[in-house]
Steps between C-alpha positions, in 0.01 A plus 500: 500500500416871482415648162729765352351818355685742277357846564602779263492859621511387861671818618213711366197622693263210430774239460652571839156487664444160336835366621438621855158332490625169359787473747252546784213292362646214296792260484616588148860570406526841333745623238463876464615621155532878473732732308457771768370797303433839660176382666641180651554481873684212660408661833136413427587131529559556871645181654472286186880486442539319832243236404652173374209465252596823319755569226565823310632516144577836340406446134310662215207304354604629156827305531421163340823336617444611859144369499611163359769477769250571780256233382783249468640588843180507705263281295192685628157344534338824394547864407318809626590777258475853642808667347379801303533870445176625651463878523267648237661844514846357434363302206373825346844659531697192388306204361801305366597354837141383554497317167837343578429380853129425484481342155850381407577403860180297529583328171849406625356367826233299320763342275714401799198368689379300199840338443513407868141371509542284189779293657314432828349159571125471445379540864724805551386652172138470613565687824714778345344849472605820327305777675506833317406805710339782304278805540142612445634780279515258204122533473512872427252739657143481627224759499299584809364145530612143439782274621797328338449124480739232376326512161518877453680569168849644533527870408819638661550875476850570640840363400508323838163329462574413137823329605319303771224403255769372265659293775160354596444392141843338480428295812166392359663405169772290668222309676284438194786436257753311713289374791687694771269493806427864579268717708460877462384750761399861439493721807375848582715779650706373793598702807670429830845486665821533297339654190743718304402867547434572131158338549200706611450402864862513627564812291211680670600382848862610465417833337246575773751423775735759347228759439542470124217526244287189447475482119166365379473436126225685315192538720571187707193327354685190377391185685713204606432180693746460790645170626711467815825333399486228766153400377651476152781277629241262649312494172814419302575202722142373464502531119844343465405202716139444393424702188394308190765470229442733209265724699510870581394650836426862582612614847338814642446666834135608455616855575419747224623850581527824308858623519391825667293315762794270573738793551251675725465181706879483533503863612240430768703206630815711514309776682424238764829308511757772422341847520685796353676736740245775437211249514387601150339214304719311256233530232612860456808358324294345216601649166341413166756447222502418129335164441690190394501444124230249401390467864252211530182616671403202711615149592279261695553127552246221519682256730210255515679217319786467750250512786268238346770258385777547758332662800719812509366835618698801626549509875557876515245771439643815348458673835699238690764461228563869446534561875759221523679648197519854639616369837771295327638800308497713814702231680743431214635834389854358485393255226335781308818710513712202396303418183466863397874555540546266202400782265128572530396838643121458454514713186209501253527225239290413197481835322614322186761557236509825303 
């Protein structure tokens, strides 16, 4: 009998990639729980609604009664928890929603999962997993050298990363206090198809296609590690199925890039794949703007543990992944227009509250 997974945030960027991957590469039954916020896209699930192994439930993880009902109805064999507010700039402008969804919502979900797990028979309890998906931003910022490992002390610097750090600690506490079998993953910056255009890479692609300025924060010296979203989906499946209970795994793409270098690489790709009418280089659109408040200098992931213990490594180089990403956005302009029509005009966010 196929296992049933409850996946929260399955209409989001990473969640939808995970569902597409699992439907193609496993036999699990999937219950997608999503409240459909501004960044959700049911279109990103592609043909999932026609798959008999897929169910969708519109629900808010902060709603305790709704979560209890879903566990009672579907009796899942595991949870992969991705539902979260995730954009740092939005957390600067309005942190309350991040605290509510990322901390309170995770608490509500843990309580529902624990109540469900406690009434399972012993063999089923042993195979149950609560997989919490988090970010490398909980570790804070690095200098010019060094890597985040699973033992790096938490030092979050934005309302977003603080809310994710809080949710990580709740998950850990529910394991150590109540015995709930959990795993935690912390990933670097994701990119790829169906990413909401408030994030750096799709924002730059879409602005460039319209001849609009490409806003680079500060001097563009901030460094991020980039992970192709389909590689992340593979990693999540591996950790959920074979990760050790109570353990934490960092997931990174081995692709450190300065923001300015990344934007210039995007510009070069667009010069090749979609040149401007006057043949002028896209890099001429780069505009330096006021830096993000409290902007972390550098993130870099040591993903050695997941490779040593579970055999996962990224399949995409940054060069192969970013080319696929640009080609996807060029071929899917209708999707881009659809999601932006819901109220986002690629305006600057994160300037803070006066």
